[in-house]
N, C-alpha and C positions, 0 to 999 in steps of 0.2 A: 466701734461698731463695724461689723462685716459687710463686706460688699454683696448687693443683691446679686443673685445670679441673672436677674432680668436687667441688669444695669444697662441703662440707655447711653451708649457710650458718648455719640456725638453732641446729645445735650449736655452730659457730665462735662466734656472737655470745654465746651463753651462757659459752662457755668464756673469751673475752676480757673479758666483764663480772665473771666471777669472779674471773678473775686481777688485774684492775685494783682490783677492790673489796677483795680481801685486801692488796695492797699499801698502799692507803689506809688500811685500818684497822689495820693493825700499825705504821703510820708509816714505810714504806719510801718511801713517796710522802707528803711533808709537806704541809700545807695551804698553798696559794698556789703550789706547786711547778707549774713549766709541763712538761706531758708532750711527750715526743718528737714531732717532726713526724709527720703521719699517714703519709707515704710509710715512714718508719722503723718505726713501729707496724706498718703493715701486713706489711712484710717480716719483723718479728721474730715475728708471729703466724701467717706464711704465708698470708695472705689477702688478699682484694682489698680497695681503698680503700671500695668499696660497704658490704661486710660489716662493715669497721671501722667506718665512719660511724654504721651501724645501732647498733653496740654503744655506741658513744660517745653517742649520742642517748639510750639507755635509761639511762647513767649519769647524764646531765645531767637526764634527767627525775625521777631518784631525789634530786638535789641533791648528787650525790657530785663532780661536774666541772662545770665552765662554759666557755664559749667567749668570746673577744672578737674583733671584727672585726679582721682583719689581725695578730693576735697569737698565736694558736692557742688550745690547750686548756689548762686549769689546774685543781688540786685546789681545791675550794671549802674556805674557810675555815670553822670553827664559825659557826653562826648565832647572833645575839642574840636575847634574848628580849624580846618585845615585848607588854607590858602595858597594855592600853586603860584600865584603871581606876587607874593610876598617875597621877598628876600630874606630868609630866615633859615634856622635850623631846628632840629627837634628839642633841643634843651631851651632854645630861647623861645620857640612857639609855645611850649607847654608852660613854661614859667611865666610868660606873659598872659597867661590865662588863670593865674592864681593856683596852678597845679604843681606837682612836684616830680621832674624828670629824674630818670636815672638810666645808665647804660651799662650793661655787660658784654665783655668782649668774648665771644665763645671760640674764636679761633682767629689767626692772623699769619697769612703764610704766602709764599710765591707758589702759583699753579699755572698749570697750561690752561688757558682758558678754551671754554667749550665752543662749538659753532655759534650759539646765541650771543654770547659776550664778545666775540671776535666781530660779529656782525654789527654790534651796538657801538662797539669802539673803532671799527672799520680798521681792524689788525688782520694780519694774515693767520690762517689756521694754526690754532695752539701755540700761539704767541705766548709767552710767560706773562703774567699780570699778578698783581697783589691782590689777593682775596681778604678781605676783612669781614667776619660774621658777627654780628651783634644782635642781643637781644635789649629791647627798651622797654622801660615802665614808666606808668603815670600814677602816681600816688601809690607805688608799691605793687601795682598789678601789671601784669605782663600783657602788653599790647601790640607790639611791633618786633618782628623778625626781619632782620635786614641784610642783605649780601651786597658788600662795595667792591667793584672792581676797578682797580686803578691802573693806569699806564705808568709803569715802574720809571719811564725817563723822565717824567716830570717830578716824582717823588723820592729820591735816592734816600734809602734808609730809613723812610718812614715808620718802620715796624716798631723801630727802636723807642718811639714814643708813646707817651699814654693815650691810649685809643678809646678811653671810657668817655673823651670829652668830644666837642664839636670838631670833625674833621674840617668843617669850613674855616673856622678860626685856625686849626693848625697850617692849613694851607698858606693862609695869608701871614702868619707870623714866621713859619719857617722857610716857606719857599716863593713868599711874594705873588702867590697866585690867588686869585678871585674869580668867582663864576661869571661868567658873561651870559651867553644864550643858553638857556635850558629848556629840554624837551620832556614833556610829561605824557606817559601814557596810562590810562586808569582802565581796570576791567575787573568786575567780580570773579572770583575764584574759590576753589577748594584748598586748603592748606596741604601741600606735600608733606612727607614724613619728617624732614629736618626742620621745617617751620612748626609744624604741629607739635614737635618734640620740645622745641625751644619755648614755644608758649604754652606747654603743659595741658595741651588740648587734642581731642581726638583727631585722628589723620582724616582729611576730608571736611573739616568744620568749614564754614563760610567765612570769607575772607575778601578784602580790597586789597587787589595786586596794583602796585603804583611802580611804573619802571621810569627812572629819570636819566636823561643823558646830559652830561654836563660839558660844557665847554667853558674855556678861561677867558680873561679878558683880551686875549689874543685871537680868539677864535679857535684855539686848539681843542681837541677832543681828549679829555683828560681822564673822565672816569664816568662810572654809570652805578646807578643804586637800583637793587630790586628789594621792593619793599613789600612785606606781607603784613597788613594790618587786621587785627580781628575786626570783625565787620561793625560790631557795635561801639568801637572807640573813638571813632572820627567822624565828622560829616563835612563833605567839601563846600566850602563857602568862598564864592567868587564875587567881588564888586568890582565891575568892569567901569573905568571912567569913560565919561562921554566922548 
């Protein structure tokens, strides 16, 4: 059916959102299910592609669906809980919630730290640090782009190891280093070019940016992590003891 030239866009957007949300909530559209192509969806709702995309954008902002470049729209899987107070790492956190983690190393090298990283690690300007860039998946879906910056004084020759596994475990097994005090900073952001490319989404897509500044058991400032999470992949859950 062709879209009416008098299409009432706001009402149509609301109707599309309500219809797809109901299908997601009742399980008719299961997590990770690919939605029909935009052309088919616009025909089924008797509307224009422009109106349809506005509705899909609203559902994406709510975390109900997501888009991957050149692949289309999908129903978002359940979020994993992220508790910054728990001493854990990505693989343990994800597996502990019955999900399947995976990590891909994008690059690992010695670089001159920029002003931001030098400030976080309290190092002189343009100090050489190890930079490890990784993309991480949950149940096969790309959800996290992270840049790790390590003070090489504490981790000689670390780039020779398998970096697809937990750095936390590697620190302990090879260097006798364990995390002590950790500081977290969290803020909503838009994905920059490197993060967007790694996660196969459009640059500027919404994300949660988490900065971790880590000290070891002796109080030494050893590394920092710059994490960029898809905004619909996690929810922060903190249980503060009495």
